[in-house]
C-alpha positions as CSV (number, residue, x, y, z in Angstrom):
1,X,-3.9,1.8,-30.7
2,X,-0.6,3.1,-31.8
3,X,1.6,0.2,-30.8
4,X,5.3,0.9,-30.8
5,X,6.0,-1.7,-33.5
6,X,3.3,-0.2,-35.7
7,X,4.8,3.3,-35.3
8,X,8.2,1.9,-36.4
9,X,9.8,3.3,-33.3
10,X,12.8,1.2,-32.1
11,X,13.0,0.1,-28.5
12,X,15.4,2.3,-26.6
13,X,18.9,1.0,-26.5
14,X,20.5,0.8,-23.0
15,X,24.2,0.7,-22.7
16,X,25.5,-2.4,-21.1
17,X,22.6,-4.5,-22.3
18,X,22.3,-6.9,-25.2
19,X,19.0,-5.4,-26.5
20,X,20.4,-5.0,-30.0
21,X,21.2,-8.8,-30.4
22,X,19.0,-10.9,-32.6
23,X,15.7,-12.0,-31.1
24,X,14.7,-15.6,-30.4
25,X,11.9,-15.8,-33.0
26,X,14.0,-17.2,-35.9
27,X,13.8,-17.3,-39.7
28,X,10.5,-16.5,-41.5
29,X,10.6,-19.5,-43.8
30,X,10.0,-22.0,-41.0
31,X,8.3,-19.4,-38.7
32,X,6.3,-16.9,-40.8
33,X,5.1,-15.2,-37.6
34,X,8.7,-14.0,-37.3
35,X,8.3,-11.6,-40.3
36,X,8.6,-8.2,-38.7
37,X,7.0,-6.6,-41.7
38,X,3.6,-8.1,-40.8
39,X,1.3,-6.4,-38.4
40,X,1.2,-7.8,-34.8
41,X,-2.3,-9.2,-35.2
42,X,-1.4,-11.1,-38.3
43,X,1.8,-12.5,-36.6
44,X,-0.3,-13.6,-33.6
45,X,-2.8,-15.4,-35.8
46,X,-0.1,-17.2,-37.8
47,X,1.6,-18.4,-34.5
48,X,-1.7,-19.6,-33.1
49,X,-2.2,-21.9,-36.1
50,X,1.1,-23.6,-35.2
51,X,0.4,-24.1,-31.5
52,X,-1.1,-27.1,-29.9
53,X,-3.9,-26.8,-27.4
54,X,-1.5,-27.6,-24.6
55,X,0.8,-24.8,-25.7
56,X,-2.0,-22.3,-25.9
57,X,-3.2,-23.2,-22.4
58,X,0.4,-22.7,-21.2
59,X,0.3,-19.1,-22.4
60,X,-2.8,-18.4,-20.3
61,X,-1.0,-18.5,-16.9
62,X,2.2,-17.8,-15.1
63,X,4.3,-20.6,-13.8
64,X,6.2,-19.2,-10.8
65,X,4.2,-19.3,-7.6
66,X,7.3,-18.4,-5.4
67,X,8.3,-15.2,-7.2
68,X,6.1,-12.9,-5.2
69,X,7.6,-14.2,-2.0
70,X,11.2,-13.6,-3.1
71,X,11.3,-10.3,-4.8
72,X,11.7,-8.2,-1.7
73,X,15.2,-9.4,-1.0
74,X,16.2,-11.7,-3.9
75,X,17.9,-9.9,-6.8
76,X,17.3,-12.8,-9.2
77,X,13.6,-13.3,-8.5
78,X,10.7,-12.0,-10.6
79,X,7.2,-11.2,-9.5
80,X,5.8,-13.3,-12.3
81,X,6.9,-15.4,-15.3
82,X,5.1,-16.7,-18.3
83,X,7.1,-19.5,-19.8
84,X,7.9,-19.3,-23.5
85,X,7.8,-22.1,-26.2
86,X,11.3,-22.8,-27.5
87,X,10.2,-24.8,-30.5
88,X,8.2,-21.9,-31.8
89,X,10.5,-19.1,-30.8
90,X,8.0,-17.7,-28.2
91,X,10.0,-15.8,-25.5
92,X,9.6,-16.2,-21.8
93,X,8.2,-13.0,-20.3
94,X,9.3,-11.8,-16.8
95,X,7.4,-9.3,-14.7
96,X,9.1,-7.0,-12.2
97,X,8.6,-7.1,-8.5
98,X,7.1,-3.9,-7.3
99,X,6.4,-1.2,-9.9
100,X,4.4,1.8,-8.6
101,X,7.3,3.0,-6.4
102,X,10.3,1.3,-7.9
103,X,11.6,-2.2,-8.6
104,X,12.0,-4.8,-5.9
105,X,14.3,-7.8,-6.6
106,X,16.8,-7.0,-3.9
107,X,17.8,-3.4,-3.4
108,X,16.6,-0.8,-5.8
109,X,15.9,2.9,-6.0
110,X,13.1,3.5,-3.5
111,X,11.3,6.4,-5.1
112,X,9.0,8.7,-3.2
113,X,5.6,7.1,-2.8
114,X,3.3,7.8,-5.8
115,X,1.1,10.0,-3.6
116,X,4.1,12.3,-3.3
117,X,4.3,12.3,-7.1
118,X,0.7,13.2,-7.1
119,X,1.5,16.2,-4.9
120,X,4.1,17.4,-7.5
121,X,1.3,18.2,-10.0
122,X,4.1,17.7,-12.5
123,X,3.8,15.7,-15.7
124,X,7.6,16.0,-16.2
125,X,8.2,14.6,-12.8
126,X,5.9,11.7,-13.6
127,X,7.9,11.1,-16.8
128,X,11.2,11.2,-14.8
129,X,9.7,8.8,-12.3
130,X,8.6,6.4,-15.0
131,X,12.0,6.4,-16.7
132,X,13.7,5.4,-13.5
133,X,11.3,2.6,-12.8
134,X,11.4,1.4,-16.5
135,X,15.1,1.5,-16.7
136,X,15.7,-0.4,-13.4
137,X,13.0,-2.9,-14.4
138,X,14.7,-3.6,-17.7
139,X,18.2,-3.8,-16.2
140,X,16.9,-6.4,-13.7
141,X,15.8,-8.6,-16.6
142,X,12.1,-7.7,-16.8
143,X,9.8,-7.2,-19.7
144,X,6.8,-5.9,-17.8
145,X,6.4,-3.4,-14.9
146,X,3.5,-3.9,-12.6
147,X,2.4,-0.3,-12.5
148,X,1.4,2.4,-12.2
149,X,-1.6,2.1,-9.9
150,X,-4.4,4.3,-11.1
151,X,-6.9,3.8,-8.3
152,X,-8.7,6.9,-7.1
153,X,-8.5,7.6,-3.3
154,X,-12.2,7.3,-2.5
155,X,-11.6,6.8,1.2
156,X,-9.2,9.1,3.1
157,X,-8.2,6.1,5.2
158,X,-7.5,3.7,2.3
159,X,-4.6,1.4,3.1
160,X,-3.0,1.7,-0.3
161,X,-3.6,5.4,-0.9
162,X,0.1,5.9,-1.0
163,X,0.4,3.7,-4.2
164,X,-1.6,6.1,-6.4
165,X,-1.9,9.8,-7.1
166,X,-4.8,11.0,-5.0
167,X,-8.5,11.7,-5.2
168,X,-8.8,13.4,-8.5
169,X,-9.3,11.6,-11.8
170,X,-7.9,14.3,-14.1
171,X,-4.7,14.6,-12.0
172,X,-4.3,10.8,-11.8
173,X,-4.9,10.4,-15.5
174,X,-2.4,13.1,-16.5
175,X,0.4,11.8,-14.3
176,X,-0.3,8.2,-15.1
177,X,-0.1,8.7,-18.8
178,X,3.2,10.6,-18.5
179,X,4.6,7.8,-16.3
180,X,3.6,5.0,-18.7
181,X,4.9,6.8,-21.8
182,X,8.3,7.3,-20.2
183,X,8.5,3.8,-18.7
184,X,7.6,2.1,-21.9
185,X,10.1,4.3,-23.7
186,X,12.8,2.3,-21.8
187,X,11.7,-0.8,-23.7
188,X,9.5,-2.4,-21.0
189,X,5.7,-2.8,-20.9
190,X,3.5,-1.2,-18.3
191,X,0.7,-3.1,-16.6
192,X,-1.8,-0.6,-15.1
193,X,-3.7,-1.6,-12.1
194,X,-6.2,-2.3,-10.4
195,X,-9.0,-2.1,-12.9
196,X,-11.8,-1.2,-12.2
197,X,-13.1,0.6,-9.1
198,X,-10.6,-1.0,-6.7
199,X,-10.6,1.5,-3.9
200,X,-10.2,-0.2,-0.5
201,X,-8.4,-3.1,1.2
202,X,-11.1,-4.1,3.6
203,X,-12.5,-7.5,2.4
204,X,-10.5,-6.9,-0.7
205,X,-10.7,-10.4,-2.2
206,X,-14.5,-10.6,-2.2
207,X,-16.0,-7.1,-1.7
208,X,-18.6,-6.0,-4.2
209,X,-18.3,-2.3,-5.3
210,X,-21.8,-1.1,-6.3
211,X,-21.1,1.9,-8.4
212,X,-23.3,3.9,-10.8
213,X,-22.3,4.1,-14.4
214,X,-21.9,7.9,-14.3
215,X,-19.5,7.7,-11.3
216,X,-17.6,5.0,-13.0
217,X,-17.2,6.9,-16.3
218,X,-16.4,10.3,-14.7
219,X,-14.4,9.3,-11.5
220,X,-12.9,5.8,-11.6
221,X,-12.4,4.9,-15.3
222,X,-10.8,8.1,-16.8
223,X,-7.2,7.3,-15.6
224,X,-7.4,3.9,-17.2
225,X,-8.9,5.3,-20.4
226,X,-6.1,7.9,-20.6
227,X,-3.5,5.1,-20.0
228,X,-4.9,3.1,-22.9
229,X,-5.8,5.8,-25.4
230,X,-3.0,8.4,-24.8
231,X,-0.1,6.3,-23.4
232,X,-0.6,2.9,-25.1
233,X,-0.3,0.9,-21.9
234,X,0.5,-2.6,-22.9
235,X,-1.4,-4.5,-20.2
236,X,-4.1,-4.1,-17.7
237,X,-4.4,-5.9,-14.3
238,X,-8.0,-6.6,-13.2
239,X,-8.6,-6.4,-9.5
240,X,-9.7,-8.8,-6.8
241,X,-13.0,-7.1,-6.2
242,X,-16.4,-7.4,-7.8
243,X,-18.0,-4.5,-9.5
244,X,-21.8,-4.4,-9.6
245,X,-22.0,-8.0,-8.7
246,X,-19.5,-9.5,-11.1
247,X,-15.8,-10.3,-10.5
248,X,-13.5,-7.7,-12.1
249,X,-11.5,-10.5,-13.9
250,X,-14.7,-11.9,-15.4
251,X,-16.5,-8.7,-16.1
252,X,-17.3,-8.6,-19.8
253,X,-18.7,-5.1,-19.4
254,X,-15.4,-3.6,-18.3
255,X,-12.9,-6.0,-20.0
256,X,-14.8,-6.2,-23.3
257,X,-17.3,-3.4,-23.9
258,X,-15.4,-0.6,-22.2
259,X,-11.8,-1.5,-22.4
260,X,-11.6,-3.0,-25.9
261,X,-14.9,-1.8,-27.4
262,X,-15.0,1.9,-26.3
263,X,-11.2,2.5,-25.8
264,X,-9.7,0.2,-28.5
265,X,-7.4,-1.6,-26.1
266,X,-5.3,-4.2,-27.9
267,X,-3.0,-5.3,-25.1
268,X,-3.7,-8.2,-22.7
269,X,-5.5,-8.4,-19.4
270,X,-3.9,-10.3,-16.4
271,X,-5.3,-11.1,-13.1
272,X,-4.2,-9.7,-9.8
273,X,-2.0,-12.2,-8.0
274,X,-3.2,-15.6,-6.8
275,X,-6.9,-15.0,-6.3
276,X,-7.7,-12.4,-8.8
277,X,-9.5,-14.9,-11.0
278,X,-12.5,-16.5,-9.4
279,X,-14.0,-18.8,-12.1
280,X,-12.7,-20.5,-15.1
281,X,-15.6,-20.2,-17.5
282,X,-16.6,-16.7,-16.5
283,X,-13.0,-15.4,-16.8
284,X,-12.5,-16.9,-20.2
285,X,-15.8,-15.5,-21.4
286,X,-15.3,-12.2,-19.7
287,X,-12.0,-11.4,-21.2
288,X,-9.2,-12.2,-18.8
289,X,-6.2,-13.4,-20.9
290,X,-3.6,-14.5,-18.3
291,X,-3.8,-15.7,-14.7
292,X,-1.0,-14.7,-12.5
293,X,1.3,-15.9,-10.9
294,X,0.2,-19.5,-11.7
295,X,-2.8,-21.2,-13.3
296,X,-5.3,-22.0,-10.6
297,X,-8.5,-21.1,-12.4
298,X,-6.6,-21.4,-15.7
299,X,-5.0,-24.7,-14.9
300,X,-4.7,-27.3,-17.7
301,X,-7.3,-29.6,-16.2
302,X,-9.9,-26.9,-15.6
303,X,-9.5,-25.4,-19.0
304,X,-9.6,-28.7,-20.9
305,X,-12.6,-29.8,-18.8
306,X,-14.4,-26.7,-19.7
307,X,-13.7,-27.2,-23.3
308,X,-14.8,-30.8,-23.2
309,X,-18.0,-29.9,-21.5
310,X,-18.6,-27.1,-24.1
311,X,-18.7,-24.4,-21.5
312,X,-16.1,-22.5,-23.4
313,X,-15.0,-22.8,-27.0
314,X,-11.7,-23.2,-28.8
315,X,-12.3,-19.8,-30.3
316,X,-12.4,-18.2,-26.9
317,X,-9.2,-19.9,-25.9
318,X,-7.6,-18.5,-29.1
319,X,-8.9,-15.0,-28.4
320,X,-7.3,-15.0,-24.9
321,X,-3.9,-16.3,-26.3
322,X,-4.1,-14.0,-29.3
323,X,-4.3,-10.9,-27.1
324,X,-1.2,-11.9,-25.2
325,X,0.8,-12.8,-28.2
326,X,-0.2,-9.8,-30.2
327,X,1.0,-7.6,-27.3
328,X,4.4,-9.3,-27.3
329,X,4.7,-8.8,-31.1
330,X,3.6,-5.2,-30.9
331,X,6.1,-4.3,-28.2
332,X,9.0,-6.0,-29.9
333,X,9.5,-8.8,-27.4
334,X,9.7,-11.5,-30.1
335,X,12.3,-9.5,-32.0
336,X,15.0,-8.9,-29.4
337,X,17.0,-11.0,-27.0
338,X,15.8,-11.4,-23.5
339,X,17.0,-8.6,-21.2
340,X,19.8,-9.9,-18.9
341,X,19.9,-9.3,-15.2
342,X,22.5,-6.5,-15.0
343,X,21.6,-4.4,-12.0
344,X,25.3,-3.3,-11.8
345,X,24.7,-1.2,-14.9
346,X,22.0,1.0,-13.2
347,X,23.1,4.6,-12.8
348,X,22.6,4.7,-9.1
349,X,23.8,8.2,-8.6
350,X,21.5,9.7,-11.3
351,X,18.5,7.7,-10.0
352,X,19.2,8.9,-6.4
353,X,19.2,12.5,-7.6
354,X,16.0,12.0,-9.4
355,X,14.4,10.4,-6.4
356,X,15.5,13.4,-4.2
357,X,14.3,15.9,-6.7
358,X,10.8,14.4,-7.1
359,X,10.6,14.2,-3.3
360,X,11.3,17.9,-3.1
361,X,8.7,18.7,-5.7
362,X,6.1,16.7,-3.7
363,X,6.9,18.1,-0.2
364,X,3.9,20.3,0.6
365,X,4.1,23.3,2.9
366,X,0.7,23.4,4.6
367,X,1.4,26.2,7.1
368,X,4.2,28.7,7.7
369,X,4.2,31.5,10.2
370,X,7.7,32.6,9.2
371,X,9.8,29.9,10.9
372,X,10.7,28.5,7.5
373,X,13.1,28.4,5.8
374,X,15.3,27.6,8.8
375,X,18.2,29.9,9.6
376,X,21.7,28.5,8.9
377,X,23.5,27.5,12.1
378,X,20.6,28.0,14.5
379,X,20.3,25.3,17.2
380,X,17.8,22.6,16.2
381,X,15.9,19.9,18.1
382,X,14.7,17.0,16.1
383,X,12.0,15.0,18.0
384,X,10.1,11.8,17.3
385,X,11.1,8.2,16.5
386,X,9.8,8.6,12.9
387,X,12.8,11.0,12.4
388,X,15.2,8.2,12.7
389,X,13.3,5.6,10.7
390,X,12.9,5.0,7.0
391,X,9.2,5.4,6.5
392,X,7.4,3.7,3.6
393,X,4.1,2.0,2.7
394,X,4.0,-1.8,3.4
395,X,3.0,-4.3,0.7
396,X,3.9,-5.5,-2.8
397,X,5.1,-2.1,-3.9
398,X,7.6,-1.8,-1.0
399,X,11.2,-1.4,-2.3
400,X,14.3,-2.2,-0.3
401,X,16.3,1.0,-0.4
402,X,20.1,0.8,-1.1
403,X,21.2,3.4,1.4
404,X,18.2,5.4,2.8
405,X,18.6,8.8,4.4
406,X,16.3,9.4,7.3
407,X,15.0,12.9,8.2
408,X,17.3,12.9,11.3
409,X,20.4,12.1,9.2
410,X,19.4,14.6,6.5
411,X,19.0,17.4,9.0
412,X,22.2,16.5,10.9
413,X,24.1,16.7,7.6
414,X,22.7,20.0,6.6
415,X,22.1,22.0,9.8
416,X,25.5,23.7,10.1
417,X,24.8,24.1,13.9
418,X,24.0,22.0,16.9
419,X,21.3,19.3,16.4
420,X,19.8,17.4,19.4
421,X,17.5,14.5,19.2
422,X,14.8,12.9,21.4
423,X,12.8,9.9,20.2
424,X,9.7,11.2,21.9
425,X,8.9,8.2,24.0
426,X,9.3,10.4,27.1
427,X,7.2,13.5,26.7
428,X,9.0,15.4,29.4
429,X,12.3,14.8,27.8
430,X,11.0,15.8,24.4
431,X,9.6,19.1,25.7
432,X,12.9,19.8,27.4
433,X,14.9,19.1,24.3
434,X,12.5,21.4,22.3
435,X,12.7,24.2,24.8
436,X,16.5,24.2,24.7
437,X,16.7,24.8,20.9
438,X,16.0,27.7,18.7
439,X,13.7,25.7,16.5
440,X,12.1,22.3,17.0
441,X,11.2,19.8,14.3
442,X,8.8,17.2,15.5
443,X,8.5,14.3,13.0
444,X,5.3,12.1,13.0
445,X,4.1,9.4,10.6
446,X,1.3,7.1,9.8
447,X,1.7,3.5,8.5
448,X,-0.4,2.5,5.5
449,X,-0.3,-0.9,4.0
450,X,-1.7,-3.4,1.6
451,X,-4.5,-5.7,2.8
452,X,-5.7,-3.3,5.5
453,X,-7.4,0.1,5.6
454,X,-6.9,2.5,8.6
455,X,-9.5,2.4,11.2
456,X,-9.4,6.2,11.5
457,X,-7.3,9.2,10.5
458,X,-5.7,9.9,13.9
459,X,-2.0,9.4,14.0
460,X,-2.5,6.8,16.6
461,X,-4.6,4.7,14.1
462,X,-1.9,4.7,11.5
463,X,1.2,4.0,13.5
464,X,0.6,1.5,16.3
465,X,4.3,1.7,17.4
466,X,4.1,5.4,17.8
467,X,0.8,5.8,19.7
468,X,1.6,9.1,21.5
469,X,2.3,11.2,18.4
470,X,-0.5,13.7,18.9
471,X,0.4,14.1,22.5
472,X,4.0,14.5,21.4
473,X,3.2,17.3,19.0
474,X,1.2,19.1,21.7
475,X,4.0,18.8,24.2
476,X,6.6,20.1,21.8
477,X,4.6,23.0,20.5
478,X,3.8,24.0,24.1
479,X,7.5,24.0,24.9
480,X,8.7,25.8,21.8
481,X,6.5,28.1,19.8
482,X,8.9,27.8,16.8
483,X,8.0,24.2,16.1
484,X,7.8,22.7,12.7
485,X,5.5,19.6,12.5
486,X,6.8,17.3,9.7
487,X,4.4,14.7,8.5
488,X,5.4,11.5,6.8
489,X,2.1,9.9,5.7
490,X,0.6,8.0,2.9
491,X,-2.5,10.1,2.8
492,X,-4.5,12.6,4.8
493,X,-4.4,12.6,8.6
494,X,-6.1,14.7,11.3
495,X,-4.1,17.7,12.5
496,X,-5.9,18.9,15.7
497,X,-2.7,20.7,16.8
498,X,-2.2,22.7,13.6
499,X,-3.1,26.0,15.3
500,X,-0.2,25.5,17.8
501,X,2.5,24.8,15.2
502,X,4.6,27.5,13.6
503,X,4.8,25.4,10.4
504,X,3.3,22.2,9.1
505,X,5.0,20.3,6.3
506,X,3.7,17.1,4.6
507,X,6.6,15.0,3.2
508,X,4.5,11.9,2.4
509,X,6.7,8.8,2.2
510,X,9.6,10.6,0.6
511,X,11.7,7.7,-0.6
512,X,15.3,6.7,-0.1
513,X,16.6,10.2,-0.3
514,X,13.7,11.7,1.7
515,X,15.8,12.9,4.5
516,X,18.1,14.9,2.2
517,X,15.0,16.3,0.4
518,X,13.4,17.4,3.6
519,X,16.6,19.1,4.9
520,X,17.0,21.0,1.6
521,X,13.4,22.2,1.7
522,X,13.4,23.2,5.4
523,X,16.6,25.2,4.9
524,X,15.4,26.8,1.7
525,X,18.0,25.1,-0.6
526,X,14.9,23.8,-2.5
527,X,11.4,25.0,-2.9
528,X,8.5,23.1,-1.1
529,X,7.1,22.2,-4.5
530,X,4.0,20.2,-3.5
531,X,0.3,20.8,-3.6
532,X,-2.2,18.5,-1.9
533,X,-3.6,15.8,-4.2
534,X,-6.0,14.9,-1.4
535,X,-8.2,16.8,1.1
536,X,-7.1,17.0,4.7
537,X,-10.4,16.8,6.7
538,X,-11.3,18.3,10.1
539,X,-13.3,15.4,11.3
540,X,-12.5,11.7,11.4
541,X,-13.9,9.1,9.0
542,X,-15.6,5.8,9.6
543,X,-13.8,2.5,9.2
544,X,-14.3,0.9,5.8
545,X,-16.9,-1.8,5.5
546,X,-16.7,-5.0,3.6
547,X,-19.2,-7.1,1.7
548,X,-21.4,-5.1,-0.6
549,X,-20.1,-1.5,-0.6
550,X,-22.5,1.0,-2.2
551,X,-20.8,4.1,-3.6
552,X,-23.8,6.2,-2.6
553,X,-21.8,9.4,-2.8
554,X,-21.9,9.1,-6.6
555,X,-19.7,11.9,-8.1
556,X,-19.0,13.5,-4.7
557,X,-15.6,12.0,-4.1
558,X,-12.9,13.8,-2.2
559,X,-12.8,17.6,-2.7
560,X,-15.9,17.4,-4.9
561,X,-17.9,16.3,-1.8
562,X,-16.7,18.9,0.6
563,X,-17.0,21.7,-1.9
564,X,-20.6,20.6,-2.8
565,X,-21.5,20.5,0.8
566,X,-19.4,23.5,1.8
567,X,-17.8,21.4,4.5
568,X,-14.9,23.0,6.5
569,X,-11.5,21.3,5.9
570,X,-8.1,21.6,7.5
571,X,-6.3,21.9,4.2
572,X,-8.0,21.8,0.8
573,X,-7.2,19.9,-2.3
574,X,-4.5,21.8,-4.3
575,X,-3.2,23.7,-1.3
576,X,0.5,24.3,-0.9
577,X,2.5,27.3,0.2
578,X,5.9,28.4,-1.0
579,X,8.6,30.7,0.3
580,X,7.3,33.5,-2.0
581,X,3.9,34.8,-3.1
582,X,2.1,34.8,-6.3
583,X,-0.6,37.0,-7.9
584,X,-3.1,35.7,-10.5
585,X,-4.6,38.2,-12.9
586,X,-6.0,38.9,-16.3
587,X,-8.2,35.9,-17.0
588,X,-9.3,35.7,-20.6
589,X,-11.5,33.0,-22.3
590,X,-11.4,32.6,-26.1
591,X,-12.8,29.5,-27.6
592,X,-11.3,26.5,-25.9
593,X,-8.4,28.5,-24.4
594,X,-8.2,30.0,-20.9
595,X,-5.4,32.5,-20.3
596,X,-4.2,34.0,-17.0
597,X,-1.1,35.9,-15.8
598,X,0.9,34.6,-12.9
599,X,3.3,37.0,-11.2
600,X,5.9,36.3,-8.5
601,X,5.2,39.1,-6.0
602,X,7.7,37.9,-3.4
603,X,11.4,38.4,-2.7
604,X,12.7,35.0,-3.9
605,X,12.3,32.7,-6.8
606,X,9.5,30.1,-6.5
607,X,7.3,27.6,-8.2
608,X,3.7,28.4,-8.9
609,X,1.1,25.7,-9.7
610,X,-1.8,27.5,-11.3
611,X,-4.9,25.3,-11.3
612,X,-8.0,25.6,-13.5
613,X,-11.4,24.5,-12.1
614,X,-14.7,24.2,-13.9
615,X,-18.2,24.4,-12.5
616,X,-20.9,23.0,-14.8
617,X,-24.3,24.5,-15.4
618,X,-26.6,23.8,-12.5
619,X,-28.8,21.5,-14.7
620,X,-25.9,19.1,-15.3
621,X,-26.0,17.8,-11.7
622,X,-22.3,17.9,-11.2
623,X,-20.2,18.8,-8.1
624,X,-18.7,22.3,-8.4
625,X,-15.1,23.2,-9.1
626,X,-13.6,20.2,-10.8
627,X,-9.9,20.3,-11.7
628,X,-9.5,20.6,-15.5
629,X,-6.0,22.0,-15.9
630,X,-2.7,22.5,-14.1
631,X,0.8,23.4,-14.8
632,X,4.0,24.2,-12.9
633,X,6.2,27.3,-13.6
634,X,9.2,28.7,-11.9
635,X,9.3,32.5,-11.6
636,X,12.0,34.9,-10.4
637,X,11.0,37.8,-8.1
638,X,8.9,40.2,-10.0
639,X,8.6,37.9,-13.1
640,X,5.2,37.4,-14.7
641,X,4.2,34.8,-17.2
642,X,1.1,34.2,-19.3
643,X,-0.3,30.7,-18.8
644,X,-2.7,29.0,-21.3
645,X,-5.0,26.2,-20.5
646,X,-6.8,24.3,-23.2
647,X,-10.2,22.8,-22.7
648,X,-11.3,20.0,-25.1
649,X,-14.8,18.8,-25.6
650,X,-14.4,16.0,-23.1
651,X,-13.5,18.5,-20.3
652,X,-16.9,20.0,-20.7
653,X,-18.8,16.7,-21.0
654,X,-20.8,14.6,-18.6
655,X,-21.7,11.0,-19.0
656,X,-25.4,10.4,-19.9
657,X,-25.3,7.2,-22.0
658,X,-22.3,8.8,-23.7
659,X,-20.2,12.0,-23.4
660,X,-22.4,15.0,-23.8
661,X,-21.8,18.7,-23.3
662,X,-24.6,20.3,-21.3
663,X,-26.3,23.5,-22.4
664,X,-25.8,26.6,-20.4
665,X,-23.0,28.6,-18.8
666,X,-20.0,27.1,-17.2
667,X,-17.8,28.9,-14.6
668,X,-14.1,28.8,-15.1
669,X,-11.9,29.6,-12.1
670,X,-8.1,29.8,-11.7
671,X,-6.0,30.0,-8.6
672,X,-3.7,28.3,-6.2
673,X,-6.1,25.6,-4.8
674,X,-9.6,24.4,-5.0
675,X,-10.5,27.0,-2.4
676,X,-8.3,29.8,-3.4
677,X,-9.6,30.9,-6.8
678,X,-9.4,34.6,-7.3
679,X,-10.1,34.6,-11.0
680,X,-13.4,33.6,-12.6
681,X,-15.0,33.9,-16.1
682,X,-18.1,32.5,-17.7
683,X,-18.1,30.1,-20.7
684,X,-21.6,29.8,-22.3
685,X,-22.5,27.2,-24.8
C-alpha cells in the first residue's frame, strides 16, 4: 500500500491553518518513534514497546459517547475522538460528523446526496466532491472523514440508498476511489463504510446477510477493494450486520484474509457506532482495531479479563494497536500539529458553486416531449409542498445547510416571468393553478432515512407528510399537458403517471444549492447532465425482511437482474436525455482497447456519457451487459470525438476460487444506457 508518508508526498497546506507547525511527537533521542525517516511500521513497533497495557487498551476505543448526538448543530463537536497519550507524543484523533454528503458540526456545505454524484457518471465530479468534504473536515478540526459509503443498492427501497452511488459495483468503485484520493489529498483520512455487504436498514443491528462468495467478490466487495488498492483509503468501518453467520466486526475472513491478505490493506478497522462490535474476544481475534465511539466491547475491564483468562493474547492486543498507530504514522498525524477548528476559513462561495455544479451534473432528464428547456418569461405554475422544502436524506450523513435554496426559490429567481405557487394540499386549487399557466412544474419527493427501509416504492410510502403526491401529479397533468414532473428522491420510485407528463426530471436530493441547479437546468442555462445509476422499475417491490436474509439473486442485482430476465422497466440503468442528440459509430476493438466515435447531431452543445457494457461467454454463467467503462465529454453541435475504453484482465474475469478469464467470445456494446446500445463487437479469447 503506497502510504502518503512512504511516497514522500507532503500533506496539503491549507491557508489559514497551522498545518506547517511542528508536530507533537517530539525529539528522536527520547522518542525514537518520532524519527520521520523510519517506515510507519517500524515507528509503530517502537512506540508499542514504550506503551503500558493500559495505554494500549486506551488506543482501542473512542472516548466520546456524546459526540454523535451533538454534531448536527454543534460546531465544536466531533463524531468520534480517540484520546492521545501526552507522555509519548501520541496525538488525539478526531473524526468528522457526517462524511458521505458533507461535514456536520453545525452548518456546512450540504452537498448533493451521493446518489446524485452517482448519476453524474463523473470521476472528476467525485474528486471535486471529495475535495470539498475533505477541506471542510480539516478546517473543522478533524483528522478522519467518515466516508464515503460504498454500499451497493441491492434493494430499490433501501433506506440509505441516497448515501452511496447506486446499484453497480464498477461505477461505485470508480467514483469512490476518486472521492477518496481527493479528500485525502486535503490532509485528512477517509474511513470507507460499511464493510462488507451492508445493504439494508431493516433489522440492521442483527441481520445476517447470507451471500455467496462469487456475489461478494463480483458485486459487493469491488468498491472496497478499489478504495484500498487504488485510493489508499486509511480506514475501513465494519458494519452492524452479520455476513454468513459471523458479525462483520469479528469476521476474520473479511477483515483478515480478504482485506489485509488479498488486498494488502495496512490501515485500521473501526466499528460502526455504538453497537458495531458484538463480542470482545471475537472482535480482537477477527481483526477489529478500534471500537467507536466508546469502549463497550473494548472496555478496559473486558479486555483485561479476556487477557487474564487467556481468551486473547498480548500479541493480539499489540496487533490491533499497531494497525491504528501505523496508520497515524503513515498519514503524517504524528508529524504535524492538530488541525484547529477554523470553519471561518472555509471558502463558502467556492464550495457553494461546486455543490451547485455537481447537482446540475447529476440532474437526470428521464423524459422530454419538447417542453424543456423552458421559455424565458413564460408563465409558470410551481406545485407541490416539496417545492418549498429543503429535501435531504435523514440520518448520520444529514448536513445542516447554511442557506439552502429550494426549488420554488430557485425558479422564482430565474423565471423572468410570473410564477404562481400551490402547495398541492387542495387538488382542485392545484389543477386550477396549473391550468392558468403556460407550463406547470409539479414537485414531488420521497423521504429516505437511516434505520428504516421504505415499505414500497410509491411516493406515498416514502413521504408520509405528502401522501397525495401521485394523485397530485395526475390532477396537474390532466389540467395542463405541458407539465414537468420534478422528482426529488433518494432512489428509484414508481412513476405510474409518466405517460401523462410532458417531461420527467430526477433531481435526487440536490443539496443546498439544489433549487438554483434545478432552475438552471430547466431553463437550459445548464445541461441535465445525469444518467441513472439505478433502475426505475415498473412494478413495486416487497418490503425488506430482517433476520437471516438470503441473497438468492446471486449476481443478478439491479439492472443485471432485469436484463437477464428481460423485464420491462420504466427507465433503465444509464438512461438520461439531454437537450441535444448524439450518434455512436465506428466501434473498433484492438487488444484491450475499445474505440468508438461520438457525434453531437443536435443544434446545441451537450454532454454525452458513452457507456461500455460487456457480456461474458454463455458458459461463464454471468448476467448480460455489465458496465465496464464510462466517460463524459462535452461536444459542440456537429462535433465528433473518438473515445477509447481500456479493458484490463480483471474486467474480463469472473470469480471461481480466484479471478479467471473464461474461454470463448465476449460481446462488447457501447451506447447511451444499458438498454440503448447501438454498437456491438466481439472479443474472443
